[in-house]
C-alpha positions in Angstrom: 99.5 138.8 57.6 99.7 139.5 53.9 99.1 137.0 51.1 102.7 137.5 50.0 104.0 136.4 53.3 101.8 133.2 53.2 103.1 132.4 49.8 106.7 132.7 50.7 108.5 129.3 50.7 109.6 128.1 54.1 113.3 127.7 54.4 114.4 124.0 54.8 116.2 123.2 58.1 119.9 122.6 57.7 121.0 119.1 57.2 121.5 117.1 60.4 119.3 119.5 62.5 116.3 117.2 62.8 118.3 114.1 63.9 120.1 116.3 66.5 116.8 117.5 67.9 115.5 113.9 67.8 118.4 112.4 69.7 118.9 115.2 72.3 116.0 114.0 74.5 117.3 110.5 74.4 120.7 111.6 75.4 119.3 113.6 78.4 117.2 110.5 79.4 120.1 108.0 79.4 122.0 109.2 82.6 119.0 109.1 85.0 117.8 105.9 83.4 121.2 104.3 84.0 121.2 105.5 87.6 117.8 103.9 88.2 118.9 100.7 86.6 122.0 100.6 88.7 120.5 101.5 92.1 117.0 100.0 91.8 116.6 97.4 89.1 120.0 95.6 89.3 119.7 94.8 93.1 116.2 93.3 92.5 117.4 91.3 89.6 120.4 90.1 91.5 118.3 89.1 94.5 115.9 87.2 92.2 118.8 85.4 90.6 120.3 84.5 93.9 116.9 83.0 95.1 117.1 80.4 92.3 120.5 79.1 93.3 120.5 75.4 94.3 123.1 72.7 94.8 122.3 71.3 91.3 122.2 74.7 89.5 119.1 76.7 89.3 115.5 76.0 90.2 112.6 76.7 92.5 113.6 74.3 95.3 114.6 77.0 97.6 111.3 78.9 97.0 109.3 75.8 97.8 111.3 75.1 100.9 111.1 78.7 102.3 107.5 79.5 101.4 106.4 76.2 102.8 108.1 76.7 106.2 106.3 77.6 109.4 108.9 80.3 110.1 108.0 82.1 106.9 104.2 82.0 107.5 104.6 83.2 111.1 107.0 86.0 110.0 104.6 87.1 107.2 101.6 87.2 109.4 103.6 89.1 112.1 104.9 91.6 109.6 101.4 92.4 108.2 99.6 92.5 111.5 102.2 94.8 113.1 102.2 97.1 110.0 98.4 97.4 110.0 98.1 97.9 113.8 100.9 100.5 113.8 99.4 102.3 110.8 95.9 102.4 112.5 97.5 103.8 115.6 99.4 106.4 113.7 96.3 107.5 111.8 94.3 107.9 115.0 97.0 109.7 117.0 98.2 111.7 114.1 94.8 113.0 113.2 94.1 114.0 116.8 97.4 115.9 117.1 97.0 117.6 113.7 93.5 118.8 114.6 94.6 120.1 117.9 97.7 121.9 116.4 95.6 123.3 113.5 92.4 124.4 115.2 92.9 124.5 119.0 95.3 127.4 119.7 97.3 127.0 122.9 100.6 128.4 124.2 103.5 126.4 122.9 101.7 124.9 119.9 104.5 126.1 117.6 107.1 124.4 119.8 105.1 121.2 119.7 105.1 121.4 115.9 108.8 121.8 115.8 109.3 118.9 118.1 107.2 116.7 115.8 109.4 117.8 112.9 112.5 116.9 115.0 111.2 113.3 115.4 111.3 113.0 111.6 115.1 113.5 111.6 115.9 111.0 114.4 116.9 107.4 113.7 114.4 104.8 114.8 116.7 103.1 117.3 116.7 106.2 119.5 112.9 105.7 120.1 113.6 102.1 121.0 116.4 103.1 123.4 114.0 105.7 125.0 111.4 103.0 125.4 113.9 100.7 127.1 115.0 103.4 129.5 111.3 104.2 130.3 109.4 101.0 130.1 112.1 98.3 130.2 112.3 95.8 133.1 115.0 98.0 134.6 113.5 101.2 133.3 112.3 104.4 135.1 108.6 103.4 135.2 109.2 100.0 136.7 111.6 101.5 139.2 109.0 104.1 140.2 106.3 101.4 140.6 108.7 99.2 142.6 109.5 102.2 144.9 105.8 102.9 145.5 104.6 99.3 145.9 107.8 97.7 147.3 107.5 94.8 144.8 110.8 94.3 143.0 109.1 92.2 140.2 108.8 94.3 137.0 105.2 95.2 136.4 105.8 96.3 132.8 107.4 93.7 130.5 105.9 94.3 127.0 108.9 95.6 125.1 109.8 92.1 123.7 106.3 91.5 122.5 104.4 92.7 119.4 102.7 95.3 121.5 106.1 96.9 122.3 107.0 97.0 118.7 103.6 98.5 117.7 103.8 101.2 120.4 107.4 102.1 119.4 106.4 102.3 115.7 103.4 104.5 116.5 105.6 106.9 118.4 108.1 107.1 115.7 105.9 107.2 112.6 103.0 109.4 113.8 104.7 112.6 112.5 104.5 111.1 109.0 100.7 111.5 109.4 100.7 114.8 111.2 102.8 116.7 108.7 100.6 116.0 105.6 97.4 116.6 107.6 98.7 120.0 108.8 99.5 120.9 105.2 96.0 119.9 104.1 94.4 121.8 106.9 96.4 124.9 106.0 94.8 124.9 102.5 91.2 124.9 103.9 89.5 128.3 103.3 88.8 129.9 106.7 85.7 131.5 105.1 84.2 128.0 104.6 84.7 127.2 108.3 83.2 130.5 109.4 80.2 130.1 107.2 79.6 126.6 108.6 79.9 127.8 112.1 77.6 130.8 111.5 74.9 128.4 110.2 74.8 126.8 113.6 77.0 123.7 112.9 78.7 122.3 115.9 82.5 122.0 115.9 82.2 118.2 115.6 79.9 118.6 112.6 82.2 121.1 111.0 85.1 118.7 111.5 83.2 115.7 110.2 81.5 117.3 107.2 83.8 120.1 106.2 87.4 119.5 107.5 87.9 115.8 107.1 86.6 115.4 103.6 89.0 118.0 102.4 91.9 116.4 104.3 91.2 112.8 103.1 93.9 112.9 100.4 96.5 114.0 103.0 95.3 111.4 105.5 95.5 108.6 102.8 98.9 109.8 101.7 100.3 109.7 105.3 98.7 106.4 106.1 100.0 104.8 102.9 103.5 106.0 103.6 103.4 104.8 107.2 102.1 101.4 106.1 104.9 101.1 103.6 107.5 102.1 106.2 106.2 99.8 109.0 106.0 96.9 106.6 109.8 97.3 106.0 110.8 98.4 109.5 113.8 96.6 110.9 115.6 98.8 113.4 112.6 99.0 115.9 112.0 95.3 115.6 115.6 94.5 116.2 116.1 96.7 119.2 112.6 96.4 120.8 111.2 93.0 120.0 114.3 91.0 119.2 113.6 88.4 121.9 110.1 87.5 120.8 109.1 89.2 117.6 110.2 87.9 114.1 109.1 89.8 111.0 110.2 89.3 107.5 113.0 91.9 107.7 114.3 90.2 110.9 114.0 86.8 109.3 115.9 88.1 106.2 118.7 89.3 108.6 118.8 86.0 110.4 119.0 84.0 107.1 121.5 86.2 105.4 123.8 87.3 108.2 123.5 84.8 111.0 123.1 81.5 109.2 124.5 82.8 105.9 121.7 81.2 103.9 121.9 83.6 101.0 119.4 81.8 98.7 116.8 81.6 101.5 117.4 85.2 102.4 117.0 86.2 98.7 113.6 84.4 98.6 112.4 86.3 101.6 113.7 89.6 100.3 111.9 88.9 97.0 108.6 88.4 98.9 109.3 91.6 100.8 109.9 93.6 97.6 106.7 92.1 96.1 104.7 93.2 99.1 106.2 96.8 99.0 105.6 97.1 95.2 102.1 95.8 95.5 101.3 98.3 98.2 102.9 101.2 96.2 101.0 100.2 93.0 97.7 100.0 94.9 98.4 103.4 96.5 99.0 104.9 93.0 95.9 103.4 91.6 93.7 104.6 94.4 95.0 108.2 94.1 94.7 108.1 90.3 91.0 107.1 90.6 90.4 109.6 93.3 92.0 112.3 91.2 89.8 111.4 88.2 86.7 111.4 90.4 87.6 114.8 91.8 88.0 116.3 88.3 84.7 114.7 87.1 82.8 116.1 90.1 
């Protein structure tokens, strides 16, 4: 570049060009921002406002009444315990299925993978109906046991208990763990596995020291998603454990629809939203720290 070119004066932008470039990103941001405010922020604000409604105006009387009740404490404990147990079951079963599908070739493995994908598209109440037909008091398994033993008393009667809800949720949500793990396993370099095997490492050692450390982010992502989904699950609880299991979503339904206690339902819904947001924020913080640790290493 010549000195003459450097000394040439730059042409000033036309009047109004800079403000136009300045406002254009703002204009493009407004529509999605309005959509988020409408479908996400407004319902939360509306629920919080409804939770402060009292006979005398606004206050925290409903909050004190609901949070101090035995029904709320029981539902909160039941919700958290079912979510944790279901997530643990999904992690164990999903990890086993993903390892088998990824590293143990067998006829029909592709069909099994497609069936797992199909479960992701089904509504949760179909799983509960299947459990009722199979393990209900009048289901196929009890009928078979009665035909073999001659005893007409149902042997299996767990569907209306927390165990029935947990088993149904494990069945339905396990594919949410399998899919991320299969994607994580697919990114593993086969050369790395071959080198570990050629050095005399047993399959268990290769799995423990090579495969699983690389698949940890996928496993954590699937587990976090399952925990969030089971924490807010309502359909399985309603269909499977309606007789003996009360979780926060079920209690919200009872307060809001059955007894028409909208302020009380709004308090419970606010607690449910707080639990979900806390879990999501914790999930994001853990992954942010793990991402920084991975870059530093």
